[in-house]
Phi, psi and omega in degrees: 000118177240132177259147167257116177257130185240133171242119175258136183210159173204123182048054187246035185298337182280340187227349187292327181298315180299319180293316179301311181294326177296313179296316183291348178282348178288162178302117195293330182281001181264353186209155163253153186235126179240132174240127177244112179256140183271040182063056182301148180256358178257211185265016182305312182291330175298320179291315180300320181299333178297336184249014188305324182291346182251001183246131186287317181222132175233128177232132175228107181198162180295149175216179182264005181146178187298322183286330173297315178297320180293324176296322176301317180295320179300318180299329183270346189293139178241355181285172177285323179228152181239141179227139180254106178246083189283166186305129181104346180251171179193160173289153184284345180196176186279350184243024180297310182296322177298317180293316180296318182297332179280342184255340189288141175257086189294337181286335188240340192261118173278324181229128178239133184216157178220194184282166177235159171237141181220155178252120186213120175053042174087006181228147169265140178231144164261128184248118183288133175295131180224088189300145185300336186270359183242148178295148352285124191297124177279148175250138173064030180202144175290332184087000173207160186262151184293336175294336182261019189235139175239121180254133177305130188300318180294331176288318178298323178293331179283322183242072179297162177296130178280114189286355175287342175263117183272336185236342187231027180292332177293319177298318179297319179299312182297317179294324178295318177299316181296315182293338177262025173065032172291156183256141184239144178226128175263129175252135187274070178201149176286142184249304189227158178230139178209161185266119180271351185292336181270358182284122183265150177271005185301321186260016183299321183296313180293321179300312178300320180299318180292318181298314180294324178295325178291316184286321185228072186296342184258014182230060186298321182290313178299322179297316180299316180298316181296318180295319177298317180298316179297323179295319179294315179298319180297320180292321177298316179298321180296321181285326185277330187304313180301325179291317180296320179297319181292321183276325185228062186300321183291320179294316182294326178293321178295328182292346180304324183259021186292332177278117186295342179285340184266117178245112184292135181254143183276329186258145176290146177260126177265110181282000000 
């Protein structure tokens, strides 16, 4: 079992080193490593060059976005399964690939996924994978993150990322595989950890628009209304939350764990 691990980056000098060292800490005979840089203008490539002898393929050239870069990596991939661990993310430990390789059913599984860990508002959480196709059925979400997902390489080559989606092409790929009767396997182990504090809500409207278009391609008007409604509700919550925290601090703190998939962890995770 050989994995292709891909890191896509652009102007990532602040975080690319941690991701590279994290990936290289895995059992080396289990993976090939591809880095696709979007012609960074900072010191990203200087950092990558320090590890050139340990990286199988390095490409630095302009692209049309993250999914274009990821498609380039898919075309070059030679492993059995491919995983995208982009700059700023990392595996939760040094034996993740070893663990996944021992659990994976390569004869039957097009997509293999596990749990995630995230850093949010001063706390680490383990988030249980809850696939969209299993009860209780999630709406507008895969139920697992692409960093925690391994796609059979030949399947990824067949269903490349659709570049018309700028923010949700990974969701489209997974849904396309599912709709074409692809097989999914959940492994009961955490895979990746990433920082949610830097995720901006600026592109939420476009992301929601793409997700609804993927789920309901024949209902553009209904999708537009629903996305607008979600945007209004999100803005109301943003305005009300500071007031609620000030008036009801104990209640708001308890609500932190209201999602049963989120399990707060006491110890910091060292990637």
